[in-house]
Every structure is written in C-alpha cells, then in structure tokens.
N, CA, C and O atoms as CSV, one atom per row, in Angstrom:
chain,resi,resn,atom,element,x,y,z
A,1,MET,N,N,12.418,10.323,2.253
A,1,MET,CA,C,11.322,9.546,1.641
A,1,MET,C,C,9.890,10.129,2.062
A,1,MET,O,O,9.477,10.415,3.186
A,2,VAL,N,N,9.229,10.220,0.749
A,2,VAL,CA,C,7.802,10.880,0.997
A,2,VAL,C,C,6.856,9.705,1.157
A,2,VAL,O,O,6.961,8.658,0.519
A,3,GLU,N,N,5.905,9.970,2.081
A,3,GLU,CA,C,5.056,8.855,2.502
A,3,GLU,C,C,3.561,9.769,2.132
A,3,GLU,O,O,3.445,10.991,2.221
A,4,TYR,N,N,2.567,8.855,1.731
A,4,TYR,CA,C,1.292,9.269,1.310
A,4,TYR,C,C,0.341,8.496,2.141
A,4,TYR,O,O,0.692,7.425,2.635
A,5,THR,N,N,-0.842,8.983,2.320
A,5,THR,CA,C,-1.975,8.288,2.777
A,5,THR,C,C,-3.034,8.365,1.549
A,5,THR,O,O,-3.112,9.342,0.803
A,6,TYR,N,N,-3.853,7.180,1.439
A,6,TYR,CA,C,-4.605,7.067,0.224
A,6,TYR,C,C,-6.427,7.197,0.546
A,6,TYR,O,O,-6.959,7.011,1.641
A,7,LEU,N,N,-6.993,7.495,-0.505
A,7,LEU,CA,C,-8.483,7.596,-0.401
A,7,LEU,C,C,-8.916,6.909,-1.628
A,7,LEU,O,O,-8.329,7.097,-2.694
A,8,ILE,N,N,-9.998,6.061,-1.505
A,8,ILE,CA,C,-10.556,5.173,-2.375
A,8,ILE,C,C,-11.938,5.872,-2.647
A,8,ILE,O,O,-12.698,6.089,-1.703
A,9,VAL,N,N,-12.284,6.242,-3.998
A,9,VAL,CA,C,-13.628,6.876,-4.102
A,9,VAL,C,C,-14.211,5.827,-5.048
A,9,VAL,O,O,-13.541,5.591,-6.054
A,10,ASN,N,N,-15.381,5.149,-4.876
A,10,ASN,CA,C,-15.944,4.194,-5.770
A,10,ASN,C,C,-17.234,4.811,-6.394
A,10,ASN,O,O,-18.200,5.102,-5.689
A,11,LEU,N,N,-17.214,4.988,-7.669
A,11,LEU,CA,C,-18.423,5.702,-8.234
A,11,LEU,C,C,-19.197,4.764,-8.981
A,11,LEU,O,O,-18.553,4.010,-9.711
A,12,PRO,N,N,-20.630,4.629,-8.954
A,12,PRO,CA,C,-21.226,3.558,-9.536
A,12,PRO,C,C,-21.405,3.700,-11.220
A,12,PRO,O,O,-21.052,4.743,-11.771
A,13,ALA,N,N,-21.810,2.903,-11.768
A,13,ALA,CA,C,-22.008,2.882,-13.258
A,13,ALA,C,C,-22.998,3.984,-13.398
A,13,ALA,O,O,-23.853,4.256,-12.556
A,14,GLY,N,N,-22.791,4.668,-14.665
A,14,GLY,CA,C,-23.976,5.731,-14.808
A,14,GLY,C,C,-23.420,6.919,-14.420
A,14,GLY,O,O,-23.949,7.916,-14.912
A,15,THR,N,N,-22.310,7.129,-13.521
A,15,THR,CA,C,-21.881,8.495,-13.234
A,15,THR,C,C,-21.097,9.142,-14.325
A,15,THR,O,O,-20.128,8.626,-14.882
A,16,THR,N,N,-21.574,10.255,-14.567
A,16,THR,CA,C,-20.970,10.941,-15.655
A,16,THR,C,C,-19.528,11.397,-15.367
A,16,THR,O,O,-19.037,11.568,-14.251
A,17,ARG,N,N,-18.857,11.588,-16.714
A,17,ARG,CA,C,-17.437,12.232,-16.373
A,17,ARG,C,C,-17.523,13.558,-15.676
A,17,ARG,O,O,-16.672,13.789,-14.817
A,18,GLU,N,N,-18.513,14.529,-15.954
A,18,GLU,CA,C,-18.679,15.823,-15.237
A,18,GLU,C,C,-18.828,15.601,-13.710
A,18,GLU,O,O,-18.222,16.304,-12.901
A,19,VAL,N,N,-19.633,14.627,-13.361
A,19,VAL,CA,C,-19.784,14.533,-11.951
A,19,VAL,C,C,-18.388,13.861,-11.339
A,19,VAL,O,O,-17.902,14.264,-10.282
A,20,ALA,N,N,-17.915,12.996,-11.978
A,20,ALA,CA,C,-16.696,12.302,-11.481
A,20,ALA,C,C,-15.482,13.539,-11.236
A,20,ALA,O,O,-14.679,13.607,-10.306
A,21,ARG,N,N,-15.631,14.368,-12.268
A,21,ARG,CA,C,-14.562,15.567,-12.226
A,21,ARG,C,C,-14.809,16.551,-11.229
A,21,ARG,O,O,-13.929,17.225,-10.693
A,22,GLN,N,N,-16.058,16.619,-10.988
A,22,GLN,CA,C,-16.671,17.709,-9.925
A,22,GLN,C,C,-16.202,16.937,-8.591
A,22,GLN,O,O,-15.539,17.603,-7.797
A,23,ILE,N,N,-16.449,15.752,-8.307
A,23,ILE,CA,C,-16.089,15.091,-7.023
A,23,ILE,C,C,-14.478,15.231,-6.814
A,23,ILE,O,O,-14.033,15.739,-5.785
A,24,MET,N,N,-13.701,14.788,-7.772
A,24,MET,CA,C,-12.322,14.855,-7.672
A,24,MET,C,C,-11.777,16.318,-7.281
A,24,MET,O,O,-10.875,16.551,-6.476
A,25,THR,N,N,-12.517,17.250,-8.024
A,25,THR,CA,C,-12.026,18.639,-7.790
A,25,THR,C,C,-12.335,19.142,-6.452
A,25,THR,O,O,-11.536,19.891,-5.891
A,26,GLU,N,N,-13.460,18.780,-5.884
A,26,GLU,CA,C,-13.742,19.152,-4.452
A,26,GLU,C,C,-12.880,18.589,-3.415
A,26,GLU,O,O,-12.590,19.266,-2.428
A,27,HIS,N,N,-12.391,17.230,-3.591
A,27,HIS,CA,C,-11.265,16.674,-2.803
A,27,HIS,C,C,-10.185,17.145,-2.971
A,27,HIS,O,O,-9.416,17.221,-2.012
A,28,ALA,N,N,-9.840,17.563,-4.143
A,28,ALA,CA,C,-8.413,18.284,-4.447
A,28,ALA,C,C,-8.363,19.760,-3.580
A,28,ALA,O,O,-7.494,20.105,-2.779
A,29,GLU,N,N,-9.564,20.506,-3.998
A,29,GLU,CA,C,-9.612,21.825,-3.409
A,29,GLU,C,C,-9.772,21.922,-1.918
A,29,GLU,O,O,-9.116,22.743,-1.276
A,30,TYR,N,N,-10.467,21.258,-1.461
A,30,TYR,CA,C,-10.869,21.213,0.133
A,30,TYR,C,C,-10.065,20.303,0.803
A,30,TYR,O,O,-9.753,20.687,1.930
A,31,GLY,N,N,-9.633,19.230,0.477
A,31,GLY,CA,C,-9.046,18.279,1.300
A,31,GLY,C,C,-7.484,17.920,0.833
A,31,GLY,O,O,-6.905,16.970,1.360
A,32,GLY,N,N,-6.893,18.670,-0.102
A,32,GLY,CA,C,-5.672,18.530,-0.479
A,32,GLY,C,C,-5.189,17.246,-1.039
A,32,GLY,O,O,-4.044,16.804,-0.946
A,33,TRP,N,N,-6.284,16.661,-1.678
A,33,TRP,CA,C,-5.894,15.344,-2.338
A,33,TRP,C,C,-5.487,15.520,-3.777
A,33,TRP,O,O,-5.858,16.506,-4.414
A,34,GLU,N,N,-4.686,14.527,-4.326
A,34,GLU,CA,C,-4.184,14.567,-5.573
A,34,GLU,C,C,-4.442,13.342,-6.464
A,34,GLU,O,O,-4.178,12.237,-5.992
A,35,LEU,N,N,-4.845,13.420,-7.486
A,35,LEU,CA,C,-5.346,12.072,-8.555
A,35,LEU,C,C,-4.113,11.182,-8.362
A,35,LEU,O,O,-3.003,11.714,-8.400
A,36,HIS,N,N,-4.213,10.063,-8.189
A,36,HIS,CA,C,-3.186,8.888,-8.297
A,36,HIS,C,C,-3.562,7.935,-9.386
A,36,HIS,O,O,-2.813,7.885,-10.361
A,37,VAL,N,N,-4.662,7.146,-9.350
A,37,VAL,CA,C,-5.133,6.285,-10.340
A,37,VAL,C,C,-6.682,6.355,-10.499
A,37,VAL,O,O,-7.435,6.465,-9.531
A,38,VAL,N,N,-7.087,6.285,-11.750
A,38,VAL,CA,C,-8.485,6.214,-12.247
A,38,VAL,C,C,-8.772,4.785,-12.954
A,38,VAL,O,O,-8.264,4.542,-14.049
A,39,ARG,N,N,-9.536,3.923,-12.345
A,39,ARG,CA,C,-9.879,2.658,-12.995
A,39,ARG,C,C,-11.424,2.615,-13.510
A,39,ARG,O,O,-12.430,2.565,-12.802
A,40,VAL,N,N,-11.353,2.643,-14.797
A,40,VAL,CA,C,-12.866,2.431,-15.175
A,40,VAL,C,C,-13.217,1.213,-15.629
A,40,VAL,O,O,-12.671,0.881,-16.681
A,41,HIS,N,N,-14.042,0.378,-15.094
A,41,HIS,CA,C,-14.480,-1.139,-15.169
A,41,HIS,C,C,-15.254,-1.156,-16.447
A,41,HIS,O,O,-15.812,-0.151,-16.887
A,42,ARG,N,N,-15.274,-2.431,-17.085
A,42,ARG,CA,C,-16.242,-2.741,-18.195
A,42,ARG,C,C,-17.806,-2.172,-18.132
A,42,ARG,O,O,-18.459,-1.603,-19.008
A,43,ASP,N,N,-18.140,-2.514,-16.857
A,43,ASP,CA,C,-19.656,-2.173,-16.514
A,43,ASP,C,C,-19.864,-0.631,-16.175
A,43,ASP,O,O,-20.950,-0.217,-15.770
A,44,GLY,N,N,-18.846,0.129,-16.351
A,44,GLY,CA,C,-19.107,1.546,-16.076
A,44,GLY,C,C,-18.510,2.072,-14.793
A,44,GLY,O,O,-18.095,3.222,-14.654
A,45,ARG,N,N,-18.504,1.200,-13.935
A,45,ARG,CA,C,-17.982,1.760,-12.412
A,45,ARG,C,C,-16.767,2.351,-12.616
A,45,ARG,O,O,-16.006,2.021,-13.525
A,46,ARG,N,N,-16.499,3.405,-11.633
A,46,ARG,CA,C,-15.183,3.947,-11.539
A,46,ARG,C,C,-14.536,3.882,-10.116
A,46,ARG,O,O,-15.160,4.081,-9.073
A,47,ARG,N,N,-13.236,3.586,-10.205
A,47,ARG,CA,C,-12.552,3.303,-8.913
A,47,ARG,C,C,-11.407,4.358,-8.861
A,47,ARG,O,O,-10.421,4.198,-9.581
A,48,ILE,N,N,-11.509,5.444,-8.022
A,48,ILE,CA,C,-10.644,6.521,-8.025
A,48,ILE,C,C,-9.857,6.456,-6.875
A,48,ILE,O,O,-10.333,6.350,-5.744
A,49,GLN,N,N,-8.458,6.527,-7.175
A,49,GLN,CA,C,-7.497,6.533,-6.043
A,49,GLN,C,C,-6.698,7.930,-5.882
A,49,GLN,O,O,-5.826,8.310,-6.663
A,50,LEU,N,N,-7.190,8.705,-4.617
A,50,LEU,CA,C,-6.426,9.912,-4.426
A,50,LEU,C,C,-5.213,9.616,-3.448
A,50,LEU,O,O,-5.077,8.566,-2.820
A,51,ARG,N,N,-4.437,10.596,-3.419
A,51,ARG,CA,C,-3.252,10.523,-2.407
A,51,ARG,C,C,-3.074,11.904,-1.772
A,51,ARG,O,O,-3.531,12.926,-2.283
A,52,LYS,N,N,-2.339,11.870,-0.554
A,52,LYS,CA,C,-1.973,13.112,0.152
A,52,LYS,C,C,-0.845,12.876,0.986
A,52,LYS,O,O,-0.816,12.012,1.863
A,53,LYS,N,N,0.275,13.815,0.645
A,53,LYS,CA,C,1.376,13.655,1.250
A,53,LYS,C,C,1.127,13.775,2.930
A,53,LYS,O,O,0.381,14.570,3.502
A,54,ILE,N,N,1.945,12.788,3.500
A,54,ILE,CA,C,1.880,12.764,4.830
A,54,ILE,C,C,3.117,13.635,5.403
A,54,ILE,O,O,4.272,13.254,5.214
A,55,ILE,N,N,2.824,14.819,6.110
A,55,ILE,CA,C,3.845,15.543,6.659
A,55,ILE,C,C,4.275,15.343,8.184
A,55,ILE,O,O,3.624,15.763,9.140
A,56,ARG,N,N,5.261,14.761,8.245
A,56,ARG,CA,C,5.683,14.634,9.972
A,56,ARG,C,C,6.439,15.916,10.341
A,56,ARG,O,O,7.245,16.432,9.567
A,57,GLN,N,N,6.184,16.349,11.405
A,57,GLN,CA,C,6.804,17.298,11.945
A,57,GLN,C,C,7.728,17.102,13.128
A,57,GLN,O,O,7.149,16.559,14.069
A,58,ARG,N,N,8.885,17.364,13.327
A,58,ARG,CA,C,9.753,17.021,14.253
A,58,ARG,C,C,9.695,18.071,15.410
A,58,ARG,O,O,9.504,19.263,15.172
A,59,SER,N,N,9.845,17.642,16.513
A,59,SER,CA,C,10.035,18.686,17.599
A,59,SER,C,C,11.344,19.444,17.480
A,59,SER,O,O,12.476,19.026,17.239
A,60,THR,N,N,10.831,20.836,17.743
A,60,THR,CA,C,12.055,21.812,17.781
A,60,THR,C,C,12.729,22.085,19.291
A,60,THR,O,O,13.769,22.704,19.514
A,61,LEU,N,N,11.921,21.506,20.173
A,61,LEU,CA,C,12.206,21.639,21.527
A,61,LEU,C,C,13.109,20.647,22.039
A,61,LEU,O,O,12.886,19.457,21.819
A,62,ARG,N,N,14.204,21.059,22.764
A,62,ARG,CA,C,15.286,20.314,23.375
A,62,ARG,C,C,14.848,20.160,24.704
A,62,ARG,O,O,14.251,21.070,25.278
A,63,SER,N,N,15.147,18.872,25.340
A,63,SER,CA,C,15.032,18.741,26.695
A,63,SER,C,C,16.139,19.226,27.510
A,63,SER,O,O,17.262,19.223,27.004
A,64,HIS,N,N,15.969,19.658,28.750
A,64,HIS,CA,C,16.912,20.414,29.604
A,64,HIS,C,C,17.430,19.380,30.527
A,64,HIS,O,O,17.186,19.457,31.732
A,65,THR,N,N,18.205,18.317,29.973
A,65,THR,CA,C,18.797,17.277,30.976
A,65,THR,C,C,20.267,17.351,31.046
A,65,THR,O,O,20.888,16.595,31.793
C-alpha cells in the first residue's frame, strides 16, 4: 500500500495563474511533490494540495542471536 504525506499551499486572491504555476513547479522540482488537488474559491483564493510518497526502508541487517 502506498502512503503519502501532504502539503497545503494557500494562495491569496489576486495571485495569477503564472505565479501559482511557478510555485507548484518549484515544489515539484526541488521537493519531489506532485499535484493532488487545486481548489479555486469564488473570491479568487487558491488552495493547492500537494503530495509526496512516503518511502519506508526496511533494515537489511540481521541480528546475530
């Protein structure tokens, strides 16, 4: 089963699509985030939900008991 961690980015009304795109691109390129949900409210605010896979590593070392 895949697990994700989420990041919410709230942008104020008046933020252009270009600026919103640039912010999401930076999070994707430098933080490994992917777009999950974008909600644009009637007053122009944007709520962007990004997600990133949680990678769990298992120990490959065995105990010598």
